[in-house]
N, C-alpha and C positions, 0 to 999 in steps of 0.2 A: 557548469564546470566540467572539465575533463576529468572523469571519474579514474582514469589510469593514474592521472597526477596526484589526485586526492589518494589513491591507494599506496603511492610511492611515499608522500611524505607524511602521512598519518602514522602514528604509532599503534599498529594493528596487534596488540595482545591478544592471546587467547582468553576468552570469557564467555559468560552466558547471562542472558537477561530474561527475567520472568515478567511477562505482559500482565498487567493487572486488569485490563478491560477487553478481554477477548470473548467471543461467544461461539459455540459449536451447535449447530442445527443439523440434525439427521433428517434426511428425506428419502422415503422410501414408498414403494409401490409398482404396479404393472405399468402405468403412465409416467414414471418419474424421469425417464431420460426425455420422452417427448415434451413434457411439461417445462422441466428445467430449460430445454432446448429453446423454447419459446420466450423465457424469461431473462436469459443472460447471454452477454456478448460474444462468448466463446463457443466453439462447436461441441457441445456436449456428447454427440454421437462419436467424436474420435477421442473421447476420454474413455479409455479402456481401463479394465480392472486393474487397480495399482497405479493408475495415473492421476496427476493432480495439477490443476491450472488455476491461475488468478483471472477472473472475469469480474466483470461490471454489471450492476442492473441500472439500466437508464429510464429517464421519463420517455414520454412519445416525442419529445422534443431533443431527444439525445443527450439530455444533461444527466450527471451522475447522482445516483440514488444511494447506491452502495457498492462496495467492492467485497470480494471473498474469495479464498481459495477453494476450489470444488475439487474434492477427491471422490473418486469412484471407489467403493468399498467392494461390490458385487454387482451383478447384473441390474438389479432394481435397487440398490442402495447407494446413497451419496451423503458425503459431510459437507456443510458449508461452513468454513472457519473464516471468521471475520473479527475485526478489531474496531473498538470505539463505538460500535453499533450493537445495542442490546439484542439478545437473541428474540426477544419477544417482538422487536421491530421486524426482523428478519422476517420471522414467521408470518407477520401480518402482511407484509410485502408480498411474499410468495403465495399466500392464500387468496389475495384480493382478485385473482383472475381464474381461480380454480372454478369449474362450473361442474361438468361430469367427470372430470379426471380421477382416476384412481392413484392418489398421491396423498401422503400423510407427513407432517412435519412434527418434530417434538426437539424441546430444547435439552441438549446433552452437555451443556456448559459446565454443570457442577461436577461432572465425571472427570474434567481434563484440566491440565495445566499447560498453558502455551508459553513456549520459550524459545528465544533466539540464542543461537550459538555463533562465536567466530573462532576458526582454526587457522591460523597462519601457516601452517604446514599439514598436508594431506596425511603425512605419516602419523601426525599426532590424532588426526581424526580418526584413522583406520586403527589405532590403538585402543580406541574407545567405542567404535562402532564397526560393524561388519559392512563396509560401504562399497564393496565390490561391485554390487548391483545398482548403486544409486547413479542415477543419471538425470538429466533435465527433464522436468515434468513427469518425473516418477517419485512415488515415496516408498521407503524403506520401512518395513513392519518390524519393530524391534519388540523385546519382551513385554515392554510396558506403554507401547504407543506408536507412534509413526514418525519418520524422519524425512524431511526433503529440502532441497537446495532453494533459498530464498531468491526468487526471480525478480525481486524488486530491490535488491541490494548488491553490493559488490561481490566479487569472488571471495570465498571463505566463509561467506554467511549461510547458515543453515535455520531451518525452523522445525520445531517438533511439538508434537501432542503428547503429553505423559500423563497416564492415569494419576489423578492426584493422590492417592494413597501410595504412590510409588515413589514420588518426587523426594521425599526426605532421605531415601535410601537408594536413590538412583547412582549407580558408580560412576557414570560419565560426567557427573558434576564434579568429582572430587578431583581437586588440584586446579580447578577453574574459579577466577575471580567473578563474583556477581557484581556487574556494574550498576551505576546510579541510572534513575530515569533521565537526569539531565544529560549524562553521557550518552545514554542512547539515542536521545532526541536530537543531539548534535550529529551523531553518526548517521541517523535516518534523514536529516535535512541535508548533509553533505551529499548523500546518495540520491538526492531528488526523490525519495520515496514519501510522497505526500501523503498526509493524514485524511481519511474520509471519515465523517463529513466536515471536520474542523478546518482543513486546509483548501480542500476541493469538495464540491458538492452540488447542489442543484442550480448554482449558476454558470457551472462549467462543463463544457465538453471534453472527453477523453483526449482529442488532439491538443487542447490547450495545455494539458498536463503532460503530454508526450507519452500517452499510454496506449496509444493505438497499435504499435507493434507488436506489444506482448499480450495486451488484455482485449483485443477486438478482433474477431475473424470476419472478414469481408466476404467469405465465400459461402457462408451458412445460410439456412433459411430464416423465415420471419423470426423477428424477435422485437421487443419494445425499442424504439429509437433506430430501427435498422436503416429506415428511409433517410434520415439525417446522416448517418454514418455513410452510407452508400454515396449519398450525394457530395459530401465532402471528400471521400476518398477518390472520386472521380473527376470533380472540378472544382472543388473549393480549397480555400486557405483560410485558417482562422487568423484573426486580427490581434490576439492577445495569447500571451504564454504565461504559465505559472512557473515561477523558477525559485531557487534557493538564493537568499541574499546575505549580506552582512550589513548590521546597522551600525552606524556610528552617531552617538547621540552628542549633543552640546552640553548635557547636564546628567546628573544621576536618575532623573526621572524617566521611566518607560512610558511610551505612549500608550493610551486605550486604544485597543484594537477593536475592529478593523479601523485603520486610518488612511487617508487618502495620500496618494504619491503624486507629486506635482512636478511639471516641466513648463517653464516659461508662464508661471502662475496658471497653468490649466491642469485639471486633473488627467492622468495618465494611467491610473491604476491603484491599487490598494496594497497595503500591508497586512497580512492575516494572522501570522503567528511570529513569536520571539522566544528564543530560549538561550540561557546564558552559556557562553562557550569561553571559559578563562576569563580574560580581560575584555571580551567583546560581546555580541550577540549574533546569532544567526536566525533567521527567518524564512518564512515562505511569502512571495508577493505574486500578485496577477499584473502584468505589465503589457500596455499597449505597444506592438512591435515598433511603432514610430519612434517611441522612447528607448528603445533596447541599446541603440549606439551609445546615448547618453549615460545610460545607466553603467555600461561596461568603461566608457571613458572617465567620466568625472562624478558619476553617481547622481541620484535624484533627491529631490528635497520631501520630506515629509510635510503633510499639511499641518498648519498650526506653528504657532511660535517657538522657536528653539528646539524644535524636535529632531533637529540633525538630519542625516542624510542615509540613504541606502547605496550600496554597490553590490555589484556582482561578485559570486565567489570565484 
């Protein structure tokens, strides 16, 4: 979907949303930069103090294991900020390749609340935060946490870590509506901000989710999955694409997920998630490129009797 069109027709009120399943892992030590450089798809050496980037942790075959915002707090200290993946799993993943590296990890999740904000007017944002120094890939240190531009959402979206003991008395929330999980999920899906690992994961390449432009640096040194990324970047093209869809059922029953997507009685993909959006449903599907035109023109059938069709947004 054209995100500019989405932004034009969507009623984008000012609001905040408190994420319920986020994790914050602190990484520190003399070898923190070098070790994280070998584990993540983004160039950690170019993340300076006060910078923040979204990166991926891949398998050796280039498939997605995890995603996180990586913030550099000091020369030898970083925060890994992730959703839907427990901090214990992030730490286990990070420690599995440590040999003699001087690096340590700790779960800092209990100290922080993770919130999304949307401000329709920069003047409203400036009235609540001192944002003169806020730029892409930089975080703003506030009295109670850190604020940065959400690189995975439309203009006007921001993310913040706030100390949990300060959330209830944090003045920037005053006057803002707290939106529901359902509302945020529809905004996220319309923005093609796919959830890891629920909607994209170990079966998927970053290129299939259109994440290579902002979450993969192709000119950095060795990291897990680099050979696959370099080969695809230089020569290859993926055959499947993960995209946001709209589902129109033939009855009130929603399908059990994941469910196959069919074209001419042949499987061409799978539907992975659905969330209610007023009188219809939005979701995320993985589709073979040979079926993309059909999806855009007339939709594709779900596997199984009377399960309806999926259409592009």
